[in-house]
C-alpha positions, -999 to 999 in steps of 0.1 A, spaced: 643 447 793 605 444 790 609 435 753 632 406 762 610 393 789 580 394 766 598 376 738 608 348 763 573 345 776 559 345 741 582 317 730 572 296 760 535 303 754 538 295 717 554 261 725 527 253 751 498 265 728 513 244 699 513 213 721 477 219 732 467 226 696 484 194 685 465 175 711 432 190 698 441 181 663 451 145 671 419 139 691 397 153 663 418 156 631 406 180 604 375 190 624 365 224 608 362 240 642 397 232 652 410 265 637 388 286 660 399 267 691 436 267 682 435 304 671 423 313 706 449 292 723 475 312 705 459 347 706 443 352 740 473 347 762 497 363 737 477 396 736 481 398 774 518 389 772 524 416 745 506 443 764 481 450 736 449 469 742 424 451 719 390 465 710 366 442 691 337 453 669 332 419 652 297 406 661 287 406 624 317 383 618 313 360 648 276 356 640 278 356 602 257 332 582 278 304 568 293 298 543 313 329 534 347 340 523 363 362 550 388 387 537 412 404 562 441 428 558 475 412 563 498 433 585 526 413 600 537 379 615 516 388 645 483 385 626 475 351 641 477 366 675 458 397 664 428 381 646 428 348 666 401 360 689 376 366 661 379 335 640 343 322 637 330 286 641 337 262 612 362 284 595 395 274 579 422 295 563 442 295 531 479 292 536 512 283 518 523 247 517 556 258 534 537 264 566 534 227 573 572 225 578 572 249 608 578 226 638 546 220 658 527 250 644 528 235 609 513 202 622 487 221 642 478 241 611 474 210 590 454 190 615 431 220 619 419 214 584 433 245 568 439 246 531 476 244 520 484 257 485 516 254 466 516 287 447 546 276 426 526 247 412 497 261 391 480 227 386 480 219 424 469 254 433 440 253 408 430 218 422 431 231 458 410 261 448 384 239 432 382 216 462 378 247 485 350 260 463 332 227 466 337 228 504 322 263 506 291 251 486 284 218 504 300 216 539 287 246 559 322 261 563 338 295 558 372 304 545 395 330 559 418 347 534 444 374 535 436 386 500 467 408 497 488 377 496 517 395 515 522 414 547 517 452 545 539 460 575 519 492 582 522 506 547 484 504 541 461 480 523 479 464 494 463 453 461 442 422 463 449 389 445 420 372 427 417 338 444 394 347 473 370 365 449 370 337 423 361 312 450 333 334 464 318 340 430 321 303 420 305 292 452 279 320 453 288 330 489 292 364 504 325 382 511 328 393 548 355 420 551 374 422 584 398 451 592 424 459 618 442 492 621 479 495 612 490 485 647 526 478 636 532 516 632 529 524 668 537 491 685 565 494 711 570 462 731 593 480 756 562 499 769 538 483 794 509 493 771 526 484 738 499 494 714 462 495 705 445 471 681 410 476 669 393 449 648 361 457 630 339 435 607 320 451 579 286 440 564 288 411 540 291 418 503 268 394 483 280 376 453 248 358 443 243 361 405 278 374 398 301 360 372 338 362 367 332 393 346 320 410 377 351 401 397 371 434 391 342 455 404 337 432 434 374 434 443 373 472 439 342 475 461 358 453 488 391 471 487 375 506 489 353 496 518 382 480 537 406 509 530 380 534 543 375 513 574 412 509 581 418 547 578 390 553 603 405 527 627 439 543 624 424 576 634 406 560 664 437 542 675 462 569 668 481 548 643 479 571 613 510 574 591 
């Protein structure tokens, strides 16, 4: 019963938050701070509706020096509601072109200035990556990326794709890793307290002076640090496998 009530409230909230986000986007289209505002419109009420206990240890992210590439682990369709409270100022994300066809949300996402990539079109994808690299270098903005490229569904940190690290090296900006525990393992929306989510930001990983030859080592370092952090968060939250 509680699950059904929550889903009804969440659908109503998502509709209202999308309308408010659309208003923000229409009033200041493609403003790079729209993502932060809209993310909070979705996340803050949703976390209360879903009964999550959320613990944040993300000061190094919220106060990070721009520009940077922010790399987070991708857990489920709830990640917008999970990470929405810690999206920093002037930060946009990398998403699939298909997102823009989602009613209301897709238009909010587009007007918030996020980068849409058609992964099935190599030329368009490369062009979007080049544009994003130029944005990182010259427009005082950061980029949020789920570097796994797919949802882990609580199975642990998946292998990384190269795009985020290519852009960070090309632009000479640091990688800021952000981790959440595998909250989907213990989430039960039929309970009043449905689950615990801990989000922790790690110290930046510099890329100054690196070349594409250094990319495998950079990816390995980032993956190892994030995996160790996620394992620790799972122990703290009681969401170990």
